[in-house]
N, C-alpha and C positions, 0 to 999 in steps of 0.2 A: 555208662557210656562205652560203646565199643571203641576200642584203641588198637594201635599198632605198636608192637614191641619187638625188639631185636635182641638177640643174645649178646651182641657186642655193646648195646646201648639200652639198659634195662629201663629207660625212662618211658613213660607213657605219653603218647601224643594223640590227642583227639583226631579223628578223620573227618574230612569235609562232610562225609554222608552222616556221620552222627552228630556233628555240630550244627548242621544246616537249620534244624529248627529253632534252636537258641540263639544263632547269629542273626537269623531273619526277625525273630522277636525283638531282639535288642535294636536292631536296625530301625524297625518301625517305631520302637519307643523313642529312639533319637529324634526321628522325624516329628513325633507327636508332642515331644517335651517343650512346653512353652516357657517353664522357668529356666533362665539362662544358666544357672549353676547346674541344675539337673541335665540339661541338654549337654553342657560341656563335659560332665562326668561320663555321660553316655557315649559321646563322640570319642573321648579319649580312651575308654574300655573297649569300644566295639571296633575302632578303625585304627590302623597303624599310624604313626606320626606323619608319614610321607603319603598318606592315602590320596589317591587320584580318583575324582568322581566326574562322570559325564553321563548327560543325556540329551536328547535332542534340543532342550531349552537351555540348558546351563552347564557349566562345569567349574570345577574348582580343585585346589590341592591343599592338602595338609589339615590339621585339625581346626585351625582358625578359618580357613577357606571353606571348609565343609560346614562348620557351624554357622557361618555367614549365609551360605546358600539356604540352609534350613530356615533360619531366621527370615529370610526373604521369602520363601515359599509360604511360611506361616503367616506373614503379613499379607501376601497376595491372595491366600486362601483362608482368610480368618474364618474361625468356626468349623473348620473342616478337619477330619482326622483320617489318618491312613489305617487301613485294616489288611492282614494277610489274607490272600485268597488261595485255597487249596494247600498242599503240603510242600514245604520247601525241600529241596533235593540237592544233593552234593556228591561229588567224586573227585578223586585226587585232591587238588587244592582249589576247587572251584564249587561254589554254591549258587543256586538260582531259586528264585521265588518271585510270586506274583502278588500284587497289592491293588488296592482301590482306594481312592480319595473322595470323600463325601462328607457332607454336613449330616448331623445325626437325623435319621429317619428319611433322608433324601436319597435319590438315585446318585450313583458316582458321577463326578464331573471328569474323572480320569481314572484308567486303569492301566497298569504297567507290568513289565517283567524286568527284574534286575538280575545281573550276572555279577558275581563278586569273586575275586581271587583273594585267597586266604594266606597270610604270612605264617612263619614258623611258630608264632606265639598264639595263633588261633584268631587273629584280627584281620578285618578286611583291609586289603591294601590298594585294590583297584576296583572300582565299581562301574559298571556300564549299564545304564538304564534305557529301556525301550518303552515307548508309549503305545499300548496296544489299543486305546481308545481314548479320545479327548471329546468331550461334549461340544457340539457345534462345529467340529471339523469336518 
């Protein structure tokens, strides 16, 4: 993984550019996790404890708030899964990636792009989602 090192502080810090693919994959895994314990683990390891999430349809804060949003989305779109579209990108402390939500073998019911700010520990601290397409809208 590409990193940034300084002479004064020889610690290795992943950059958003190199971390973007892994972060986006973990994000998608959290939204797809139907097992509560697995979802909780993914939320806590992928997002900061004070995470703020918002998209045009919902918003929430903290691990518990985000886990509740995910559970609600899974209930509303039972049998659907998120997949990454394209290649996640990042620079400075920001990553962006696109996704689709569809039932297996079906056309997507939604596609979107999310932009996330990353904290010093490499976790998402603020996520803003955009809906690029919603079926029937």
